[in-house]
Steps between C-alpha positions, in 0.01 A plus 500: 500500500644830385481801730329817376684733744849488638773709644856480370609322815177297531333485839815418695451541870817722552382737232154519637617544860752768394227694326271492807792616726576781245149628514486495878832685521386763256171548692692533835742744348221724367318499826814586688581790256149637551534483877834680489349767273219565751738518795717759327198722427353468853818621653420848385123501427209384708340191370165680466648769273727287282231409253436882448855634497707221335462403133313178479526455878155331540538121525213448262698682212819305572352146483509488109871557512540190710279288268655626175846415629416159640306390191778634283756285672275196487459547120869546464564171678248334274685627200827362630323161553419513119143360491427303187170412338369451144658247266755614240607270214858574387772328294806437699801672356838360591858615427662193338743358251443274207722187537502240223686187585660309224561143619724245333324158486751329270636154591811637656285654775448142633858484629482407871752757619378699674245274658242392417577617151561838320139539390359447849751730646412769245132470590577545868698816432221647278248420781708670748535814292123514450453467878734805556297720263134440545382809322684436159361350195657168381511308180661175398668388174633144470759415234730235371524480121212735469319732749140529610318748731360277774365774714429864394584792737259480792450610859352161594789325680298183553441461125865576423622248757266236352643540158852506634459178689350324189793597278754220422740375226199375301330841488682582167502243232805611302838401658800724532583818687435827313526794731470743213153384407389511863619860540333588161180356644529716808555812281180412305305490836619850592433639151145363507454671839640827360254482204215423739557778755699750299722571803878461494583349846827333403666613828252295703527183283750222538577155346657253746661225306559178707719256325832299509612693200561209260406665173464267213316727250474872429694790655345606826755784558384694190137447586558628852645814367195564287272409794677749726292781338180335638613360828799419711638145465604347828645142506507231756750221419404156627769227519878454558771638286700172516207314360271206579475183301143425392353204297184572299304353213571703176192498269549574139299807390233589748379302807215328316741270325554152645860448383736573785863468583654513850779761538730613778587866508718717734269799564681817632373831615610743230546808713694681226201496263247579777708793633533653144119464459438690823753773413353556141150491650575773760447271788705287745612144521466288815610136554235293686608384844368257761425798737277795435777733418432476123130594560612795718727627226222471233256675721743788526521530131121495467458774761757719314244511213230765461136406578190546311125533594324171460112469526394213714171339607182700575449531875233641725578718792323736737547873426692707740260784614729690727415818316150514645587517871801718424275747320259498787787563747624799297136632499460467872833676568398786261165515676690544832684792352190670371332449838795673663443791261135521592555497868539886549149540350352239742609686820214505746358843527464647857156512633352847585512579869262729705670809650397598857502887540567643840204652666478883528520685826153654455340162446681361801390791708141454396 
């Protein structure tokens, strides 16, 4: 059940008790000031004459000052409490980045160093980066011999993680490792977004390539340089430079063919290629580690980028109506000032008194 009226701090007991104590203290203070005012006057003027000689001296004329002041402070406290009522439907706007992950799913990513294998380690690092930046938009491209957009840029982290967990070495049918075609697919995504929105937000866009760097086709370095006009290219290298021996079934052509041949291959982390891709792409290169140091470094690179306004889900919230009690408080304080101006004209006029004349000697003699 939704509430139709609420204060900014709810109905918390400390806030409510503090408000009551505040009203009591203000009331006590005003009463004490009025008593002190009367004492100062009565030191010099008889109480019966004060209402006639002193401006606004009559208690009846001074009571409105007390009420204007007290009610003004109460309204001011209500304004500070920020009362809310009435439903407002708004789109959430967040300051975010656009991060497009380009994940290598070629056969070399099945190497079991680091454990459990390179691909699973890459997924773990991507998931950690997403957890560090909940307000950003994420997309996913999987590639081996060709590249495919698996998840478009989205704010829905649950959807992104579902797609990420489902990606494996069978997600792309054509074997090989073509970093160039993967980066070109990332460039196409950002070009399509530019054509859709018409806004150039390249400073808030990034491509994060996660790979072991074994490039069998294309030239990823040249493509990264062209992509740098659209987005920064950061790289996470997964694997060991000294290499890991892997055995896999080599399929002739694409993965729908049944003819296979077992092969053994020493797969190495090609840091030289990955570093040059990062430099040409205007980003940074980080080698994956067993600790969270690599995620920390990547997060720093992301935070150095500019942010963009991203429109999120439609939400409902109560409207802050603090202006109403604040306006009423200002009106009450102004009324107090006007009343003080009127007090000279409200002075109680002295009542006419009868004058007793002395009796003449003749009348007294009579």
